[in-house]
C-alpha positions as CSV (number, residue, x, y, z in Angstrom):
1,M,-4.5,-30.7,-15.6
2,K,-1.8,-28.3,-16.7
3,F,-0.6,-25.1,-15.0
4,F,0.6,-22.0,-16.7
5,Q,1.9,-18.8,-15.2
6,V,0.1,-15.9,-16.9
7,G,-0.4,-12.1,-17.1
8,G,1.6,-9.3,-15.4
9,S,4.1,-11.6,-13.7
10,V,5.3,-13.1,-17.0
11,R,5.4,-9.6,-18.5
12,D,7.5,-8.3,-15.7
13,E,9.9,-11.2,-15.7
14,L,10.5,-10.6,-19.4
15,L,11.2,-7.0,-18.6
16,G,13.7,-8.0,-15.9
17,V,11.5,-7.0,-13.1
18,E,10.8,-9.2,-10.1
19,P,7.0,-9.6,-9.9
20,K,5.2,-8.9,-6.7
21,D,2.9,-11.9,-7.1
22,R,2.0,-14.5,-9.7
23,D,-1.2,-15.6,-11.3
24,W,-1.9,-19.0,-12.8
25,V,-4.3,-20.6,-15.3
26,V,-5.3,-24.2,-15.1
27,V,-6.2,-26.0,-18.3
28,N,-8.1,-29.3,-18.7
29,S,-9.5,-29.4,-15.1
30,S,-12.7,-28.8,-13.2
31,P,-13.7,-27.2,-9.8
32,E,-14.2,-30.7,-8.4
33,E,-10.7,-31.8,-9.4
34,M,-9.1,-28.6,-8.0
35,E,-10.7,-29.1,-4.6
36,E,-9.8,-32.8,-4.6
37,N,-6.1,-31.6,-5.0
38,G,-6.4,-29.3,-2.0
39,F,-7.0,-26.0,-3.7
40,K,-9.3,-23.6,-1.8
41,P,-12.1,-22.0,-3.9
42,I,-12.4,-18.2,-3.5
43,G,-14.0,-17.0,-6.8
44,K,-17.5,-15.6,-6.8
45,D,-18.1,-15.1,-10.5
46,F,-15.8,-17.8,-11.9
47,P,-13.6,-20.6,-10.5
48,V,-10.5,-19.1,-8.8
49,F,-8.6,-21.1,-6.2
50,L,-5.8,-20.6,-3.7
51,H,-2.8,-23.0,-3.9
52,P,-2.7,-25.0,-0.7
53,E,1.0,-24.2,-0.1
54,T,1.9,-20.9,-1.9
55,N,-1.5,-19.3,-1.5
56,E,-1.2,-18.0,-5.1
57,E,-4.3,-17.7,-7.2
58,Y,-5.1,-20.4,-9.8
59,A,-8.0,-19.8,-12.2
60,L,-9.6,-22.3,-14.5
61,A,-9.1,-21.4,-18.2
62,R,-12.2,-19.5,-19.3
63,T,-13.8,-17.5,-22.0
64,E,-16.4,-14.7,-21.5
65,R,-19.4,-13.2,-23.3
66,K,-20.7,-9.7,-22.7
67,S,-24.2,-9.9,-21.1
68,G,-24.7,-6.6,-19.3
69,V,-23.1,-3.3,-18.4
70,G,-19.9,-2.5,-16.6
71,Y,-16.9,-4.7,-15.9
72,K,-19.2,-7.2,-14.2
73,G,-21.6,-7.6,-17.1
74,F,-20.1,-10.9,-18.4
75,E,-21.0,-14.5,-18.5
76,F,-18.1,-16.9,-18.1
77,Y,-17.7,-20.3,-19.7
78,F,-15.2,-22.8,-18.4
79,D,-14.7,-26.5,-18.8
80,S,-11.9,-28.9,-19.9
81,S,-12.3,-27.9,-23.6
82,V,-11.2,-24.2,-23.0
83,T,-7.6,-23.9,-24.2
84,L,-4.9,-21.7,-22.9
85,E,-5.1,-19.6,-26.1
86,D,-8.8,-19.1,-25.5
87,D,-8.1,-17.8,-22.1
88,L,-5.2,-15.5,-23.2
89,K,-7.3,-14.0,-26.0
90,R,-9.8,-12.5,-23.5
91,R,-7.1,-10.5,-21.7
92,D,-6.6,-6.7,-22.2
93,F,-3.3,-6.1,-23.8
94,T,-0.9,-8.4,-25.7
95,I,1.8,-7.7,-23.2
96,N,-0.5,-9.3,-20.5
97,S,-1.5,-12.2,-22.8
98,I,1.7,-14.1,-22.4
99,A,2.0,-17.4,-20.5
100,K,4.9,-19.6,-19.3
101,D,4.6,-23.4,-18.7
102,E,6.2,-25.4,-15.9
103,N,9.4,-25.9,-17.9
104,G,9.9,-22.2,-18.5
105,N,8.7,-22.2,-22.1
106,I,7.0,-19.0,-23.2
107,I,3.6,-19.2,-24.9
108,D,2.9,-16.0,-26.8
109,P,0.1,-16.4,-29.4
110,F,-0.5,-12.6,-29.7
111,E,3.1,-11.4,-30.1
112,G,3.2,-9.7,-26.7
113,R,7.0,-10.0,-26.5
114,L,7.3,-8.0,-29.7
115,D,5.1,-5.3,-28.2
116,L,7.2,-5.3,-25.1
117,K,10.2,-4.5,-27.3
118,K,8.2,-1.8,-29.1
119,K,7.0,-0.4,-25.7
120,I,3.4,-0.3,-26.8
121,F,0.0,-1.1,-25.3
122,K,-1.9,-3.0,-27.9
123,H,-5.3,-4.6,-27.4
124,T,-5.3,-8.4,-27.5
125,S,-8.7,-8.6,-29.4
126,P,-11.7,-6.5,-30.3
127,A,-13.3,-7.7,-27.0
128,F,-11.2,-4.9,-25.4
129,E,-14.0,-2.4,-25.8
130,E,-16.5,-4.6,-23.8
131,D,-14.8,-4.0,-20.4
132,P,-14.7,-0.3,-19.4
133,L,-12.3,-1.1,-16.5
134,R,-9.5,-1.8,-19.0
135,V,-8.9,1.8,-19.8
136,L,-8.4,2.6,-16.1
137,R,-6.1,-0.4,-15.8
138,F,-4.1,1.1,-18.7
139,A,-3.8,4.4,-16.8
140,R,-2.7,2.5,-13.7
141,F,-0.1,0.5,-15.7
142,K,1.4,3.9,-16.8
143,A,2.3,4.5,-13.1
144,Y,4.6,1.4,-13.1
145,K,8.3,2.1,-13.5
146,Q,8.7,-0.6,-16.1
147,L,5.7,0.6,-18.2
148,H,5.5,4.4,-17.7
149,N,7.1,5.1,-21.0
150,F,5.0,2.8,-23.1
151,N,2.7,4.3,-25.7
152,V,-0.7,3.2,-27.0
153,H,-1.0,1.5,-30.4
154,E,-3.0,3.6,-32.9
155,E,-5.7,1.0,-33.4
156,T,-6.1,0.6,-29.6
157,K,-6.7,4.3,-29.3
158,G,-9.9,3.7,-31.3
159,Y,-11.1,1.1,-28.8
160,F,-10.4,3.7,-26.0
161,E,-12.7,6.0,-27.9
162,K,-15.4,3.3,-28.1
163,V,-15.3,2.7,-24.4
164,I,-15.6,6.5,-23.7
165,A,-18.5,6.8,-26.2
166,S,-20.3,3.8,-24.6
167,K,-20.6,5.8,-21.3
168,E,-19.9,2.6,-19.4
169,L,-17.2,4.1,-17.2
170,K,-20.1,5.4,-15.1
171,N,-21.1,1.8,-14.4
172,L,-17.9,1.0,-12.6
173,S,-18.2,0.8,-8.8
174,P,-16.6,3.7,-6.8
175,E,-14.7,1.0,-4.8
176,R,-13.1,-0.4,-8.0
177,V,-12.2,3.0,-9.3
178,W,-10.5,3.9,-6.0
179,M,-8.7,0.6,-6.0
180,E,-7.1,1.4,-9.4
181,T,-6.3,4.9,-8.2
182,K,-4.7,3.7,-5.0
183,K,-2.5,1.1,-6.8
184,A,-1.4,3.9,-9.1
185,L,-0.5,6.1,-6.1
186,E,1.6,3.2,-4.7
187,N,3.9,3.2,-7.7
188,K,6.7,5.5,-8.7
189,F,5.2,7.3,-11.7
190,S,1.8,8.1,-10.1
191,N,1.7,11.3,-12.1
192,E,1.5,9.3,-15.3
193,F,-1.8,7.8,-14.1
194,F,-3.4,11.2,-13.9
195,K,-1.8,12.4,-17.1
196,A,-3.2,9.4,-19.0
197,L,-6.7,10.2,-17.6
198,I,-6.4,13.7,-19.0
199,D,-4.7,12.8,-22.3
200,Y,-7.1,10.0,-23.2
201,H,-10.2,11.8,-22.0
202,L,-11.0,9.3,-19.2
203,T,-11.9,11.9,-16.6
204,D,-15.7,11.6,-16.9
205,P,-17.4,10.7,-14.5
206,W,-14.9,9.8,-11.8
207,F,-12.2,12.5,-12.2
208,T,-14.2,15.5,-13.6
209,G,-12.3,17.8,-11.1
210,L,-8.9,16.7,-12.5
211,K,-7.4,19.8,-14.3
212,S,-3.8,19.8,-13.1
213,I,-1.2,17.3,-11.9
214,S,1.2,17.4,-8.9
215,C,2.2,14.2,-7.1
216,D,4.8,15.2,-4.6
217,G,5.6,12.9,-1.7
218,D,6.7,9.3,-1.3
219,L,3.5,8.0,0.3
220,P,0.2,7.4,-1.5
221,E,-1.6,9.6,1.0
222,L,0.9,12.5,0.4
223,K,0.6,12.2,-3.3
224,W,-3.2,12.2,-3.2
225,A,-3.2,15.2,-0.9
226,D,-1.0,17.1,-3.3
227,M,-3.3,16.2,-6.2
228,Q,-6.2,17.5,-4.1
229,R,-4.3,20.8,-3.5
230,I,-3.5,21.4,-7.1
231,N,-7.2,20.7,-8.0
232,G,-8.7,22.9,-5.3
233,F,-9.5,20.0,-3.0
234,K,-12.4,19.0,-5.3
235,L,-10.9,15.9,-6.9
236,S,-13.0,12.7,-7.1
237,E,-15.3,13.6,-4.3
238,S,-17.5,10.6,-5.0
239,L,-14.7,8.0,-4.4
240,P,-14.6,6.1,-1.1
241,T,-11.3,7.7,0.0
242,P,-10.0,6.1,3.3
243,N,-9.7,8.1,6.4
244,S,-5.9,8.0,6.4
245,F,-6.0,9.8,3.0
246,L,-8.7,12.3,4.1
247,Q,-6.8,13.2,7.3
248,I,-3.6,14.2,5.4
249,Q,-5.6,15.9,2.8
250,E,-7.5,18.0,5.4
251,S,-4.3,18.8,7.3
252,L,-2.7,20.1,4.1
253,K,-5.8,22.2,3.4
254,Q,-5.6,23.7,6.9
255,V,-1.9,24.5,6.5
256,I,-2.5,26.3,3.2
257,N,-5.4,28.3,4.7
258,F,-3.0,29.3,7.6
259,I,-0.4,30.5,5.1
260,D,-2.9,32.5,3.1
261,C,-4.5,34.1,6.2
262,K,-3.3,37.7,6.9
263,K,-5.1,38.5,10.2
264,K,-3.2,37.5,13.4
265,S,-6.4,36.6,15.3
266,E,-7.7,34.3,12.6
267,K,-4.2,32.7,12.2
268,L,-4.3,31.8,15.9
269,K,-7.7,30.1,15.4
270,L,-6.4,28.3,12.4
271,I,-3.3,27.0,14.1
272,E,-5.6,25.6,16.9
273,N,-7.7,23.9,14.2
274,I,-4.6,22.3,12.8
275,N,-4.1,20.6,16.1
276,V,-0.3,20.4,15.8
277,H,0.2,18.1,18.8
278,R,-2.0,15.4,17.2
279,S,-0.9,15.9,13.6
280,Y,2.8,16.7,14.2
281,K,4.1,13.6,12.3
282,I,1.9,14.3,9.4
283,L,2.8,18.0,9.3
284,M,6.6,17.1,9.3
285,Q,6.0,15.1,6.1
286,F,4.8,18.2,4.3
287,K,8.5,19.3,4.2
288,K,8.7,17.1,1.0
289,Y,6.2,19.3,-0.8
290,E,7.7,21.6,-3.4
291,S,4.6,23.8,-3.1
292,L,5.5,24.6,0.6
293,K,9.3,25.0,0.1
294,E,9.3,28.8,0.4
295,H,7.1,28.6,3.5
296,W,8.7,25.7,5.2
297,D,11.1,27.5,7.6
298,Y,8.3,29.6,8.8
299,L,5.9,26.7,9.3
300,E,8.5,24.6,11.0
301,K,9.2,27.3,13.6
302,I,5.4,27.7,14.2
303,F,5.0,23.9,14.7
304,K,7.9,23.6,17.0
305,L,6.8,26.6,19.1
306,V,3.3,25.1,19.4
307,M,4.8,21.7,20.4
308,A,6.6,23.5,23.2
309,I,3.5,25.0,24.7
310,D,2.6,23.5,28.1
311,F,-1.2,22.9,27.9
312,S,-1.2,21.1,31.3
313,V,-1.8,24.5,32.9
314,L,-5.4,24.3,31.5
315,A,-6.2,21.3,33.6
316,N,-7.9,23.3,36.4
317,V,-9.4,26.0,34.1
318,D,-13.2,26.1,33.9
319,A,-14.5,24.4,30.8
320,S,-16.1,27.6,29.6
321,E,-12.7,29.4,29.7
322,V,-10.5,26.7,28.1
323,S,-10.8,28.0,24.6
324,H,-10.0,31.5,25.5
325,Q,-7.1,30.5,27.7
326,K,-5.8,28.3,25.0
327,Q,-5.8,31.2,22.6
328,L,-3.8,33.2,25.1
329,L,-1.2,30.5,25.2
330,Y,-1.0,30.4,21.4
331,Y,-0.7,34.2,21.4
332,E,2.1,34.2,24.0
333,A,4.1,31.6,22.1
334,L,3.5,32.9,18.6
335,Q,3.1,36.6,18.8
336,E,6.5,37.5,17.6
337,I,6.4,35.2,14.5
338,I,2.9,35.6,13.2
């Protein structure tokens, strides 16, 4: 058997970027031989193994044939006759179809290094159009610091259009779409992910609410909440957004409602809904939002005044009176500022 480092880690090394993890392809082997050598099988659809010491993923070289819809609609073929070039040919872009052997020699049958120099995304083969996930992966790659300024090859744009026309984007699982989105939010140029979705008409069906872009914040949750704000809090409602994202999104929505409210009585109710004591750490992070810059001094005073309220005096108040008494405490603390 022979081992080759492949994909994004080779691409990043050639760009002078330290890869976060490495993937490997194994040529001239079998599942049985891999297990005999201590590799742990983890692949459901095709043979992928974890290295017994490094825990990195090693996959048997394979080819694929379209047999259904979506990114899972493929039949995989693997045995000792599948070559490294066969495996690289099925990958999405030429810049991801580069390998490196154990001696550090680069294997680049599809001129991916040339496309790295040209800063372009170019499909490795016409099979690109068979997997709808690849256009979302492209959008996610645009969020990477080392790839954000890469352009799409003219011929590859045609394959994008074929993917869109096939309507197969709807066959992706919500979980996978969210995974790509979250990875984009975790990278520096998250705005480029959403810009690519708009520019290349990739918004249907998962991002139909995407009309504008604003990705303030240094955390994925903050960026997502800001994207929700700029799109009326109706962005990608069908995606399985984690609670940590939903919490910050809802807090931002409540703060905006508070700012927009003009009636003192309603503002008191809204500040209670915000639950400053429980959400204080989240609220303090909103200082990073450009959209709240002109309101921040006012908001910070409100939050600090609420944090100073002694709610322990409500301990002996009848349950039916707690809400009313709490409103009185808010009124007493905030009457001069709201």
